[in-house]
mmJSON file of the N, C-alpha and C atoms, coordinates in Angstrom:
{"data_MODEL":{"atom_site":{
"group_PDB":["ATOM","ATOM","ATOM","ATOM","ATOM","ATOM","ATOM","ATOM","ATOM","ATOM","ATOM","ATOM","ATOM","ATOM","ATOM","ATOM","ATOM","ATOM","ATOM","ATOM","ATOM","ATOM","ATOM","ATOM","ATOM","ATOM","ATOM","ATOM","ATOM","ATOM","ATOM","ATOM","ATOM","ATOM","ATOM","ATOM","ATOM","ATOM","ATOM","ATOM","ATOM","ATOM","ATOM","ATOM","ATOM","ATOM","ATOM","ATOM","ATOM","ATOM","ATOM","ATOM","ATOM","ATOM","ATOM","ATOM","ATOM","ATOM","ATOM","ATOM","ATOM","ATOM","ATOM","ATOM","ATOM","ATOM","ATOM","ATOM","ATOM","ATOM","ATOM","ATOM","ATOM","ATOM","ATOM","ATOM","ATOM","ATOM","ATOM","ATOM","ATOM","ATOM","ATOM","ATOM","ATOM","ATOM","ATOM","ATOM","ATOM","ATOM","ATOM","ATOM","ATOM","ATOM","ATOM","ATOM","ATOM","ATOM","ATOM","ATOM","ATOM","ATOM","ATOM","ATOM","ATOM","ATOM","ATOM","ATOM","ATOM","ATOM","ATOM","ATOM","ATOM","ATOM","ATOM","ATOM","ATOM","ATOM","ATOM","ATOM","ATOM","ATOM","ATOM","ATOM","ATOM","ATOM","ATOM","ATOM","ATOM","ATOM","ATOM","ATOM","ATOM","ATOM","ATOM","ATOM","ATOM","ATOM","ATOM","ATOM","ATOM","ATOM","ATOM","ATOM","ATOM","ATOM","ATOM","ATOM","ATOM","ATOM","ATOM","ATOM","ATOM","ATOM","ATOM","ATOM","ATOM","ATOM","ATOM","ATOM","ATOM","ATOM"],
"id":[1,2,3,4,5,6,7,8,9,10,11,12,13,14,15,16,17,18,19,20,21,22,23,24,25,26,27,28,29,30,31,32,33,34,35,36,37,38,39,40,41,42,43,44,45,46,47,48,49,50,51,52,53,54,55,56,57,58,59,60,61,62,63,64,65,66,67,68,69,70,71,72,73,74,75,76,77,78,79,80,81,82,83,84,85,86,87,88,89,90,91,92,93,94,95,96,97,98,99,100,101,102,103,104,105,106,107,108,109,110,111,112,113,114,115,116,117,118,119,120,121,122,123,124,125,126,127,128,129,130,131,132,133,134,135,136,137,138,139,140,141,142,143,144,145,146,147,148,149,150,151,152,153,154,155,156,157,158,159,160,161,162],
"type_symbol":["N","C","C","N","C","C","N","C","C","N","C","C","N","C","C","N","C","C","N","C","C","N","C","C","N","C","C","N","C","C","N","C","C","N","C","C","N","C","C","N","C","C","N","C","C","N","C","C","N","C","C","N","C","C","N","C","C","N","C","C","N","C","C","N","C","C","N","C","C","N","C","C","N","C","C","N","C","C","N","C","C","N","C","C","N","C","C","N","C","C","N","C","C","N","C","C","N","C","C","N","C","C","N","C","C","N","C","C","N","C","C","N","C","C","N","C","C","N","C","C","N","C","C","N","C","C","N","C","C","N","C","C","N","C","C","N","C","C","N","C","C","N","C","C","N","C","C","N","C","C","N","C","C","N","C","C","N","C","C","N","C","C"],
"label_atom_id":["N","CA","C","N","CA","C","N","CA","C","N","CA","C","N","CA","C","N","CA","C","N","CA","C","N","CA","C","N","CA","C","N","CA","C","N","CA","C","N","CA","C","N","CA","C","N","CA","C","N","CA","C","N","CA","C","N","CA","C","N","CA","C","N","CA","C","N","CA","C","N","CA","C","N","CA","C","N","CA","C","N","CA","C","N","CA","C","N","CA","C","N","CA","C","N","CA","C","N","CA","C","N","CA","C","N","CA","C","N","CA","C","N","CA","C","N","CA","C","N","CA","C","N","CA","C","N","CA","C","N","CA","C","N","CA","C","N","CA","C","N","CA","C","N","CA","C","N","CA","C","N","CA","C","N","CA","C","N","CA","C","N","CA","C","N","CA","C","N","CA","C","N","CA","C","N","CA","C","N","CA","C","N","CA","C","N","CA","C"],
"label_alt_id":[null,null,null,null,null,null,null,null,null,null,null,null,null,null,null,null,null,null,null,null,null,null,null,null,null,null,null,null,null,null,null,null,null,null,null,null,null,null,null,null,null,null,null,null,null,null,null,null,null,null,null,null,null,null,null,null,null,null,null,null,null,null,null,null,null,null,null,null,null,null,null,null,null,null,null,null,null,null,null,null,null,null,null,null,null,null,null,null,null,null,null,null,null,null,null,null,null,null,null,null,null,null,null,null,null,null,null,null,null,null,null,null,null,null,null,null,null,null,null,null,null,null,null,null,null,null,null,null,null,null,null,null,null,null,null,null,null,null,null,null,null,null,null,null,null,null,null,null,null,null,null,null,null,null,null,null,null,null,null,null,null,null],
"label_comp_id":["MET","MET","MET","THR","THR","THR","LEU","LEU","LEU","ILE","ILE","ILE","GLY","GLY","GLY","TRP","TRP","TRP","SER","SER","SER","PHE","PHE","PHE","TRP","TRP","TRP","GLY","GLY","GLY","THR","THR","THR","ILE","ILE","ILE","ALA","ALA","ALA","ALA","ALA","ALA","ILE","ILE","ILE","ILE","ILE","ILE","VAL","VAL","VAL","ILE","ILE","ILE","GLY","GLY","GLY","PHE","PHE","PHE","LEU","LEU","LEU","PHE","PHE","PHE","GLN","GLN","GLN","LYS","LYS","LYS","MET","MET","MET","PHE","PHE","PHE","GLY","GLY","GLY","THR","THR","THR","LYS","LYS","LYS","SER","SER","SER","PRO","PRO","PRO","ILE","ILE","ILE","ARG","ARG","ARG","THR","THR","THR","LYS","LYS","LYS","ASN","ASN","ASN","GLU","GLU","GLU","VAL","VAL","VAL","ALA","ALA","ALA","GLU","GLU","GLU","GLU","GLU","GLU","GLU","GLU","GLU","VAL","VAL","VAL","LYS","LYS","LYS","ASN","ASN","ASN","HIS","HIS","HIS","THR","THR","THR","SER","SER","SER","GLN","GLN","GLN","CYS","CYS","CYS","VAL","VAL","VAL","HIS","HIS","HIS","LYS","LYS","LYS","ASP","ASP","ASP"],
"label_asym_id":["A","A","A","A","A","A","A","A","A","A","A","A","A","A","A","A","A","A","A","A","A","A","A","A","A","A","A","A","A","A","A","A","A","A","A","A","A","A","A","A","A","A","A","A","A","A","A","A","A","A","A","A","A","A","A","A","A","A","A","A","A","A","A","A","A","A","A","A","A","A","A","A","A","A","A","A","A","A","A","A","A","A","A","A","A","A","A","A","A","A","A","A","A","A","A","A","A","A","A","A","A","A","A","A","A","A","A","A","A","A","A","A","A","A","A","A","A","A","A","A","A","A","A","A","A","A","A","A","A","A","A","A","A","A","A","A","A","A","A","A","A","A","A","A","A","A","A","A","A","A","A","A","A","A","A","A","A","A","A","A","A","A"],
"label_entity_id":["1","1","1","1","1","1","1","1","1","1","1","1","1","1","1","1","1","1","1","1","1","1","1","1","1","1","1","1","1","1","1","1","1","1","1","1","1","1","1","1","1","1","1","1","1","1","1","1","1","1","1","1","1","1","1","1","1","1","1","1","1","1","1","1","1","1","1","1","1","1","1","1","1","1","1","1","1","1","1","1","1","1","1","1","1","1","1","1","1","1","1","1","1","1","1","1","1","1","1","1","1","1","1","1","1","1","1","1","1","1","1","1","1","1","1","1","1","1","1","1","1","1","1","1","1","1","1","1","1","1","1","1","1","1","1","1","1","1","1","1","1","1","1","1","1","1","1","1","1","1","1","1","1","1","1","1","1","1","1","1","1","1"],
"label_seq_id":[1,1,1,2,2,2,3,3,3,4,4,4,5,5,5,6,6,6,7,7,7,8,8,8,9,9,9,10,10,10,11,11,11,12,12,12,13,13,13,14,14,14,15,15,15,16,16,16,17,17,17,18,18,18,19,19,19,20,20,20,21,21,21,22,22,22,23,23,23,24,24,24,25,25,25,26,26,26,27,27,27,28,28,28,29,29,29,30,30,30,31,31,31,32,32,32,33,33,33,34,34,34,35,35,35,36,36,36,37,37,37,38,38,38,39,39,39,40,40,40,41,41,41,42,42,42,43,43,43,44,44,44,45,45,45,46,46,46,47,47,47,48,48,48,49,49,49,50,50,50,51,51,51,52,52,52,53,53,53,54,54,54],
"pdbx_PDB_ins_code":[null,null,null,null,null,null,null,null,null,null,null,null,null,null,null,null,null,null,null,null,null,null,null,null,null,null,null,null,null,null,null,null,null,null,null,null,null,null,null,null,null,null,null,null,null,null,null,null,null,null,null,null,null,null,null,null,null,null,null,null,null,null,null,null,null,null,null,null,null,null,null,null,null,null,null,null,null,null,null,null,null,null,null,null,null,null,null,null,null,null,null,null,null,null,null,null,null,null,null,null,null,null,null,null,null,null,null,null,null,null,null,null,null,null,null,null,null,null,null,null,null,null,null,null,null,null,null,null,null,null,null,null,null,null,null,null,null,null,null,null,null,null,null,null,null,null,null,null,null,null,null,null,null,null,null,null,null,null,null,null,null,null],
"Cartn_x":[1.638,2.067,1.644,2.481,2.201,1.213,0.815,-0.109,0.528,1.831,2.539,2.53,2.74,2.714,1.348,0.314,-1.051,-1.355,-0.981,-1.277,-0.432,0.829,1.69,1.135,0.88,0.386,-1.04,-1.829,-3.178,-3.144,-2.212,-2.061,-1.609,-0.654,-0.181,-1.338,-2.107,-3.233,-4.284,-4.547,-5.531,-5.065,-3.777,-3.246,-3.393,-3.113,-3.243,-4.696,-5.61,-7.029,-7.541,-7.173,-7.608,-7.021,-5.765,-5.148,-5.843,-6.198,-6.918,-8.281,-9.005,-10.32,-10.221,-9.229,-9.043,-8.698,-7.882,-7.531,-8.772,-9.641,-10.871,-11.813,-11.909,-12.835,-12.292,-11.024,-10.452,-9.312,-9.327,-8.236,-7.975,-6.768,-6.394,-7.108,-7.49,-8.146,-7.086,-7.429,-6.492,-6.372,-5.187,-5.001,-5.778,-6.268,-6.979,-5.939,-5.75,-4.738,-5.413,-4.791,-5.323,-4.963,-5.641,-5.348,-3.905,-3.41,-2.038,-1.042,-1.275,-0.394,-0.427,-1.617,-1.748,-1.01,-1.17,-0.508,1.005,1.477,2.919,3.476,2.741,3.188,3.231,2.235,2.227,3.41,3.746,4.894,6.177,6.317,7.515,7.625,6.499,6.53,6.882,6.352,6.594,8.033,8.549,9.898,10.964,10.676,11.689,11.901,10.928,11.07,11.896,12.022,12.704,14.185,14.684,16.079,16.918,17.916,18.784,20.079,20.508,21.794,22.784,23.725,24.728,26.006],
"Cartn_y":[-33.805,-33.23,-34.189,-34.283,-35.208,-34.603,-35.414,-34.963,-33.859,-33.97,-32.941,-31.615,-31.673,-30.461,-29.806,-30.605,-30.056,-29.391,-30.057,-29.475,-28.221,-28.214,-27.038,-25.841,-26.0,-24.877,-24.503,-25.473,-25.171,-24.324,-24.64,-23.852,-22.432,-22.294,-20.966,-20.168,-20.775,-20.083,-19.691,-20.559,-20.254,-19.086,-19.039,-17.935,-16.615,-16.617,-15.398,-14.945,-15.871,-15.526,-15.01,-15.672,-15.237,-13.868,-13.643,-12.34,-11.242,-11.521,-10.549,-10.224,-11.244,-11.017,-10.211,-10.525,-9.766,-8.313,-8.078,-6.701,-5.942,-6.59,-5.934,-5.647,-6.562,-6.388,-5.431,-5.578,-4.82,-3.921,-3.449,-2.642,-1.394,-0.899,0.273,1.501,2.354,3.61,4.697,5.783,6.888,7.537,8.007,8.568,9.868,10.069,11.307,12.3,13.361,14.339,15.635,16.283,17.553,18.654,19.786,20.918,21.378,21.285,21.691,20.808,19.511,18.593,18.844,19.111,19.384,20.667,21.71,22.987,22.82,22.059,21.837,21.108,20.128,19.398,20.304,21.181,22.103,23.065,23.538,24.426,23.7,22.457,21.675,21.468,21.149,20.93,22.207,23.315,24.583,25.044,24.942,25.424,24.519,23.24,22.347,22.637,23.242,23.567,24.841,25.655,26.932,26.846,25.663,25.522,25.608,26.494,26.673,25.929,25.259,24.534,25.314,25.963,26.766,25.989],
"Cartn_z":[-13.067,-11.813,-10.691,-9.714,-8.625,-7.631,-6.695,-5.658,-4.811,-4.582,-3.803,-4.567,-5.859,-6.683,-6.679,-6.833,-6.818,-5.474,-4.393,-3.08,-2.841,-3.296,-3.127,-3.885,-5.176,-5.984,-5.612,-5.178,-4.696,-3.437,-2.543,-1.324,-1.661,-2.565,-2.979,-3.587,-4.465,-5.094,-4.055,-3.105,-2.059,-1.198,-0.853,-0.061,-0.813,-2.105,-2.916,-2.974,-3.195,-3.275,-1.927,-0.851,0.48,0.803,0.459,0.68,-0.101,-1.345,-2.171,-1.562,-1.104,-0.505,0.79,1.633,2.865,2.569,1.549,1.192,0.727,-0.026,-0.48,0.682,1.643,2.756,3.817,4.173,5.287,4.838,3.603,3.065,3.88,3.78,4.557,4.023,4.925,4.571,4.446,3.798,3.715,5.087,5.431,6.764,6.946,8.146,8.477,8.974,8.203,8.554,8.994,9.957,10.434,9.441,9.572,8.697,8.872,10.105,10.377,9.621,9.589,8.874,7.372,6.835,5.409,5.053,5.876,5.613,5.696,6.666,6.799,5.583,5.075,3.889,2.665,2.524,1.39,1.454,2.651,2.803,2.428,2.87,2.54,1.032,0.374,-1.073,-1.816,-1.369,-2.055,-1.85,-0.638,-0.367,-0.959,-1.122,-1.698,-3.17,-3.856,-5.258,-5.467,-4.41,-4.529,-4.17,-3.879,-3.499,-4.768,-4.741,-5.916,-5.712,-6.735,-6.681,-7.51,-6.845,-7.56,-7.765],
"occupancy":[1.0,1.0,1.0,1.0,1.0,1.0,1.0,1.0,1.0,1.0,1.0,1.0,1.0,1.0,1.0,1.0,1.0,1.0,1.0,1.0,1.0,1.0,1.0,1.0,1.0,1.0,1.0,1.0,1.0,1.0,1.0,1.0,1.0,1.0,1.0,1.0,1.0,1.0,1.0,1.0,1.0,1.0,1.0,1.0,1.0,1.0,1.0,1.0,1.0,1.0,1.0,1.0,1.0,1.0,1.0,1.0,1.0,1.0,1.0,1.0,1.0,1.0,1.0,1.0,1.0,1.0,1.0,1.0,1.0,1.0,1.0,1.0,1.0,1.0,1.0,1.0,1.0,1.0,1.0,1.0,1.0,1.0,1.0,1.0,1.0,1.0,1.0,1.0,1.0,1.0,1.0,1.0,1.0,1.0,1.0,1.0,1.0,1.0,1.0,1.0,1.0,1.0,1.0,1.0,1.0,1.0,1.0,1.0,1.0,1.0,1.0,1.0,1.0,1.0,1.0,1.0,1.0,1.0,1.0,1.0,1.0,1.0,1.0,1.0,1.0,1.0,1.0,1.0,1.0,1.0,1.0,1.0,1.0,1.0,1.0,1.0,1.0,1.0,1.0,1.0,1.0,1.0,1.0,1.0,1.0,1.0,1.0,1.0,1.0,1.0,1.0,1.0,1.0,1.0,1.0,1.0,1.0,1.0,1.0,1.0,1.0,1.0],
"B_iso_or_equiv":[0.0,0.0,0.0,0.0,0.0,0.0,0.0,0.0,0.0,0.0,0.0,0.0,0.0,0.0,0.0,0.0,0.0,0.0,0.0,0.0,0.0,0.0,0.0,0.0,0.0,0.0,0.0,0.0,0.0,0.0,0.0,0.0,0.0,0.0,0.0,0.0,0.0,0.0,0.0,0.0,0.0,0.0,0.0,0.0,0.0,0.0,0.0,0.0,0.0,0.0,0.0,0.0,0.0,0.0,0.0,0.0,0.0,0.0,0.0,0.0,0.0,0.0,0.0,0.0,0.0,0.0,0.0,0.0,0.0,0.0,0.0,0.0,0.0,0.0,0.0,0.0,0.0,0.0,0.0,0.0,0.0,0.0,0.0,0.0,0.0,0.0,0.0,0.0,0.0,0.0,0.0,0.0,0.0,0.0,0.0,0.0,0.0,0.0,0.0,0.0,0.0,0.0,0.0,0.0,0.0,0.0,0.0,0.0,0.0,0.0,0.0,0.0,0.0,0.0,0.0,0.0,0.0,0.0,0.0,0.0,0.0,0.0,0.0,0.0,0.0,0.0,0.0,0.0,0.0,0.0,0.0,0.0,0.0,0.0,0.0,0.0,0.0,0.0,0.0,0.0,0.0,0.0,0.0,0.0,0.0,0.0,0.0,0.0,0.0,0.0,0.0,0.0,0.0,0.0,0.0,0.0,0.0,0.0,0.0,0.0,0.0,0.0],
"pdbx_formal_charge":[null,null,null,null,null,null,null,null,null,null,null,null,null,null,null,null,null,null,null,null,null,null,null,null,null,null,null,null,null,null,null,null,null,null,null,null,null,null,null,null,null,null,null,null,null,null,null,null,null,null,null,null,null,null,null,null,null,null,null,null,null,null,null,null,null,null,null,null,null,null,null,null,null,null,null,null,null,null,null,null,null,null,null,null,null,null,null,null,null,null,null,null,null,null,null,null,null,null,null,null,null,null,null,null,null,null,null,null,null,null,null,null,null,null,null,null,null,null,null,null,null,null,null,null,null,null,null,null,null,null,null,null,null,null,null,null,null,null,null,null,null,null,null,null,null,null,null,null,null,null,null,null,null,null,null,null,null,null,null,null,null,null],
"auth_seq_id":[1,1,1,2,2,2,3,3,3,4,4,4,5,5,5,6,6,6,7,7,7,8,8,8,9,9,9,10,10,10,11,11,11,12,12,12,13,13,13,14,14,14,15,15,15,16,16,16,17,17,17,18,18,18,19,19,19,20,20,20,21,21,21,22,22,22,23,23,23,24,24,24,25,25,25,26,26,26,27,27,27,28,28,28,29,29,29,30,30,30,31,31,31,32,32,32,33,33,33,34,34,34,35,35,35,36,36,36,37,37,37,38,38,38,39,39,39,40,40,40,41,41,41,42,42,42,43,43,43,44,44,44,45,45,45,46,46,46,47,47,47,48,48,48,49,49,49,50,50,50,51,51,51,52,52,52,53,53,53,54,54,54],
"auth_comp_id":["MET","MET","MET","THR","THR","THR","LEU","LEU","LEU","ILE","ILE","ILE","GLY","GLY","GLY","TRP","TRP","TRP","SER","SER","SER","PHE","PHE","PHE","TRP","TRP","TRP","GLY","GLY","GLY","THR","THR","THR","ILE","ILE","ILE","ALA","ALA","ALA","ALA","ALA","ALA","ILE","ILE","ILE","ILE","ILE","ILE","VAL","VAL","VAL","ILE","ILE","ILE","GLY","GLY","GLY","PHE","PHE","PHE","LEU","LEU","LEU","PHE","PHE","PHE","GLN","GLN","GLN","LYS","LYS","LYS","MET","MET","MET","PHE","PHE","PHE","GLY","GLY","GLY","THR","THR","THR","LYS","LYS","LYS","SER","SER","SER","PRO","PRO","PRO","ILE","ILE","ILE","ARG","ARG","ARG","THR","THR","THR","LYS","LYS","LYS","ASN","ASN","ASN","GLU","GLU","GLU","VAL","VAL","VAL","ALA","ALA","ALA","GLU","GLU","GLU","GLU","GLU","GLU","GLU","GLU","GLU","VAL","VAL","VAL","LYS","LYS","LYS","ASN","ASN","ASN","HIS","HIS","HIS","THR","THR","THR","SER","SER","SER","GLN","GLN","GLN","CYS","CYS","CYS","VAL","VAL","VAL","HIS","HIS","HIS","LYS","LYS","LYS","ASP","ASP","ASP"],
"auth_asym_id":["A","A","A","A","A","A","A","A","A","A","A","A","A","A","A","A","A","A","A","A","A","A","A","A","A","A","A","A","A","A","A","A","A","A","A","A","A","A","A","A","A","A","A","A","A","A","A","A","A","A","A","A","A","A","A","A","A","A","A","A","A","A","A","A","A","A","A","A","A","A","A","A","A","A","A","A","A","A","A","A","A","A","A","A","A","A","A","A","A","A","A","A","A","A","A","A","A","A","A","A","A","A","A","A","A","A","A","A","A","A","A","A","A","A","A","A","A","A","A","A","A","A","A","A","A","A","A","A","A","A","A","A","A","A","A","A","A","A","A","A","A","A","A","A","A","A","A","A","A","A","A","A","A","A","A","A","A","A","A","A","A","A"],
"auth_atom_id":["N","CA","C","N","CA","C","N","CA","C","N","CA","C","N","CA","C","N","CA","C","N","CA","C","N","CA","C","N","CA","C","N","CA","C","N","CA","C","N","CA","C","N","CA","C","N","CA","C","N","CA","C","N","CA","C","N","CA","C","N","CA","C","N","CA","C","N","CA","C","N","CA","C","N","CA","C","N","CA","C","N","CA","C","N","CA","C","N","CA","C","N","CA","C","N","CA","C","N","CA","C","N","CA","C","N","CA","C","N","CA","C","N","CA","C","N","CA","C","N","CA","C","N","CA","C","N","CA","C","N","CA","C","N","CA","C","N","CA","C","N","CA","C","N","CA","C","N","CA","C","N","CA","C","N","CA","C","N","CA","C","N","CA","C","N","CA","C","N","CA","C","N","CA","C","N","CA","C","N","CA","C","N","CA","C","N","CA","C"],
"pdbx_PDB_model_num":[1,1,1,1,1,1,1,1,1,1,1,1,1,1,1,1,1,1,1,1,1,1,1,1,1,1,1,1,1,1,1,1,1,1,1,1,1,1,1,1,1,1,1,1,1,1,1,1,1,1,1,1,1,1,1,1,1,1,1,1,1,1,1,1,1,1,1,1,1,1,1,1,1,1,1,1,1,1,1,1,1,1,1,1,1,1,1,1,1,1,1,1,1,1,1,1,1,1,1,1,1,1,1,1,1,1,1,1,1,1,1,1,1,1,1,1,1,1,1,1,1,1,1,1,1,1,1,1,1,1,1,1,1,1,1,1,1,1,1,1,1,1,1,1,1,1,1,1,1,1,1,1,1,1,1,1,1,1,1,1,1,1]
}}}
């Protein structure tokens, strides 16, 4: 492999590793939902199962 190939694939590998480390350090947290939002979601889930297709 040429020097250009080594630098290209090395850069790609470094970007993947840096991205993985950033995700581990600063990963997204689960959203904080209010009781009202949770109750609304439960109602939507329950009522969507009761829809009859005739």
